[in-house]
N, C-alpha and C positions, 0 to 999 in steps of 0.2 A: 504156482507162481515157481519158476524156472529159471528166470536171468539172473545173471553174476553183479554182485552187489560191488566185491570186493576183489580183489586181484590180487591180494598182498597169500602169497601159497601159506606163509607163516601163521598167517591171523585164520586162512580158512582151515587149517589144520586143529587149531584149537575152538574148530567148527562144535555146536553142541545145537540138538532140536530137542526145543523145551525142556533143558537143564542137563541134555550129557548123551548122547549115546556113541558107547565102544566103532570103530569101524569091522563091518562086518554084522551091524547087530539088526537086528527087525524094526524097521523104520516104526516111529511110536504113531500114535491118534495124537499127538500135536502136531500142527502142518508147519510152524515155524521151525526157523533154522538160523538161530541167531548165533553171530559172529563174537570173537571178545573183547573188539569197540564196540557192542553193540547193535552192530549193523547187521539188518534181516535180509538174507537171501529169497528173496519172494520166489512160490511155488505156484506157475501161472497157468491155468487151465491145460494147454496146449503147450507143447516145446513150441519153442523158436511163435509165439504170440503174445508180446510181452504186455498182456491183461488180463485181469483178472475178479471173477464176478462168484462171490459164493452165498451165501445163505447160512447162518452160523447161530450157535450160542457160545451162551459166556462160561457155562458150567463145562464145555467140554476141555476147557485151559485151568481147573481149579480152580475158576472164578479172580482170576487173575493173569490177562496176555503181559509177558513180558516185555520191559522196555527196552522197547529198542526203535533204530529208522533206518528207511530205504530212501532212494532217491523218489518213489513212484508217488504219485499225488496218489491217493485217499480220501474214500468217500465212504461214510458210513450213516446208515438208516436205522436204526432203534426201533421195530415194531412188537416188541412186545419187554415189559419187563422193564427198567431199568439199571444203569452201569455210570460209574462213575470216573471219566475220560482227562488224562491229564496230558498235555500238551508241551514242552518245553518248561514244564513246573508251574503249569497253570492248569486251576482243580478246575469241572464243570462236571455238573450230573445233566448225562442225558436220559430224558421219560422216553416212553414210547410214541413218539410221532414225529419225534426229535432226531437230528443227525448232525455231522459236523464234515465238511473238505479240511482235509490235512494236510498243510504245505510239502513242495519236497525238503527232505532230509531236516527233520522235528522231528528230537524223541519223544514219542507219545507209547501211553499203553492204556484196558481198560482195567477197572475192577471193582468187585463189590467185599468189604469188608464182610459183610452181612452174611457174605457166602446165596445171595438171592440169585436167581438166572438171568438170562438175560440171551432176548432171540434180536439178532441184526442181519444186516445186509449186510457185505463189504464190497466195495468196487473198487481198483488199484489200476491205474494206465500209469506206464513209463512214459516221462517226456520225452524220451529218444527217439519214440514209437511217430511222433506227428513232430517233434524239433528237426528231426531228418530231413522232413521234407524239402525245407527252404530255409535259407540263414537268417531273413530277418524274423519269420516266425519264433525259429531259434532264440534269438533276440529277446525277443521281443516279449520268450516264455522264462526265459532268466534273468530277465527285469525282474519277472514276479515274483520267484524263489529265490532272491537272497536274502539277505539276514535284514537287511532293513524291514524286509515286506512282515504281510502280519503271517503268524503262525498259523492259523487256520478259519475257521468261519463257520458258524454254530448253523443250522437251520432250524424251521418251525412251520411246522405244516400247516400250522393255522396264518401263517403267509401264503398267497397266492402261488408267488415265485418262488417260493424256499418250497412246497408242495410238488411242484412241477418235477425240481430236481429229486429231491426226494422219493419219487414214484419213477423218474429215471435211472434210477440207482437199482430199482428192484428190477426192471426192466432189462436194463444191462445184465445184472446177474441170468436173468431167466436168458436170454440168447445166449448166455456164455457158454448155459449149459447144452443149449441145442446144437453149437457151432462142431462137438463132437460128433452129434449125428448126422449132420449136412456143412461141408464148410463153405461154402454158399452165403451160411448166414455167418460169417466172418466180416464181411461186410457192413451188414445190419449192428455188429459189434462195434467196428471199427465209428462208424457213423454216428452212433451212441457216445461213446469213448468220448468222441471231440466233441461232442456238444457237452460232454460235462466237464470237460478242460473249458470249452471258450465259455461257459458261463460261470463256474468257479474263477478264473482268472480273473475276468470284468469284477468281480468283486473282492479282488484283492489289492488292499491299501498299502500303503506306505504306517510303519507303525508310529502312534504317538509317542515323543520320544525319544524315537527311533536315534543310535548313534550312526550319522553318515561312515564316521571311519571303519566302521566295520564292512562296506562294500557291497554293492546294489546287487550283485551277482549276472549282470546283464555281458554283456560280449566286453566291454574294457574294467571287467574288475579280476577278481583273483585270479578266475580260471575257467572255461569252459566244462570242467568237468564236473559242474552241474548236470550233464549230461552224460558224457563216456566214460571221466577219472575217476578217483578211490581218496576225497574230498569227505572227508567227517560229516555230522550233522550243523543242521544252521541256525544263528537264530536262537541260542539257547539264551534264556531270558528267567529273570528272578520270577517272585509272587506276582498275583495279578494285583491289583485294590480297587474298590468298589468300582471306580470307575471305569475300570476295564485295561488301564495304561499297566505297560510292562516297560521292565525296566531291561537292556542287555549286560546280559553277567561276561565276564572276562571271561575270554577266552583262555586261559591258565586254568581257570576253576573248571571248568569241560574237564580239560584235561585229566587233572586230578584226579576226576571223577573218574573218564574212562581206565584210568590204570589201575586203579582201586578195583575193579570191577576185576578190569584181563587178572590180577594181584586174585582174588578171590577163588576166578576162575580157576586158576593156572595152578592151586594149592588147596581146593577143594578139599582134598583127603585128610589132611593134615591138622594141627591143632592150629586155630587163626584168631585172636584179638583182635581187640579194636584197637589197640597202639599199633600193633601188624598195620592193619588197612590203612591207616595213620598215615604208618609211615611211607608206603607205599606209593602213597599222593603225595608227600611232602608235604603234608598239612597238618593242625592240631588234632589233635579229641574233636573240641566244640566243631570246627571248618569242619571236618569230616563227614559228624553227623550233619551236620545244613545240605551238607552236596547232595548225600543219601536223601534225603526229605524233599530235598528240593528235583532232583533229576528221577528220582525212586519212586520216594514217596514211602518209603520204609527208612526203617533203623540202620543201619550199620549190620546188626546184627542178626534183625531182620530180611536180609537181603539177603545174607549168609544163607541161615537158616531156610526160607525156599529155595535157596540156590540146591543148597544139599536135598530138600525133597524131591525137587524136582528132577534133578539125577539120576536119585534112589527110582524114584516112580519108573524112567526109562529103563533104567537095570532093570528094574521089576518084570517089565513084558519084555528087553527086546535080550535078553541075555540069560545065560544058565545059573549066573551066580546064589548061592547060597542067599540069606536072608544078613549072614551075619557077616559075608566077604563084601556083601552092599553096605550095610552100616560101617568096615572100617575103609572098604571109596569112598566114599562118603562123608566121611572125617567125625560120625559117633563114634563116644570114647565106649559102649556096648550095644548086644544090640537092643538089650532090656530100653536103653536111654533112647535108641534108633525108633524100638515100636511105641515105644509112651509120646514119642514127637511126631509119629507119623499119624498116630492115630486121632489128636489133636487136632491135625492140620487137613487129614482125608477122611475122617470120618469115619476110617477104618486100619484096621493089622496089614501091616506088610502082605502078610500072603492070603491075608482078604479079596486087596486090591487086584495081586500076582493071578489068583484065582478065574477072578470078575474080568478083570480088560482079557484074560487068554483066551474066554470063556468061547 
């Protein structure tokens, strides 16, 4: 995945790879490149071809893929194990044989608090790849990408139509692997990607109880940046109810959350309190905790610790800094405390982790 998602140089300078890597560091095993606004820069299989297909596992991400969003449509097929999925604040469990289509610009992530592995296949398609072919197609796609449309569609292998799509995700990932050896296979990949998008977008409907004032995202709405611009995540919702209905959160709530995340990332080496985080977002402590639970599935303090551990993992692998220097750079009060927290989160000491990952 290589296409740019965000063109703001200031934001790009704050980019991190799975928790943070300084300039010139060795790229880590975690493939996600996340900016301070939580947007991901997809790292496509082949440069210049905005398609992505890969078999992956949750263990490689430390059993929690960082909360992020991107312009691309995303398809996930769970082939073994299970994982929790969060899309714009709604949480669903996905088991083997199940999957999901995630609409464009929706905040989402996978996690397992029990640290159980899950194997899955991911497919991603940049809407620009097809939307740029014909204005009417672009308008139709944008209409289904808007805030008022559903954020995701669950897939179940017990349903014949869903099973066909799940197999299509697997086949697309295999074709993307073959493209590196035979460029003509890109035609097959494009055909498969078109079929995935066509099927998924036909299933996208308007949200129940959606507020039309948020705009549909169509040609006459707020932006064509659904394809080319720098607009942020769309359609952020509150918690789902038993009937599957969702409510639309105020845009300023999402803005406050993103500002608080940016504050944490910019000040990770400093002592940070809950009051500091809430103050950055101009909200109270209770609202701060609610926003982090809704959008990140964690408390602010847990998110801060996760980020510090993620940053330390990358520095352990991608730099020659000592463990003590990394502890200071990641905001831990001492090397001993860093080692204690790291072992609790990762099951090994920082030194053991560095030796294992560099082997």
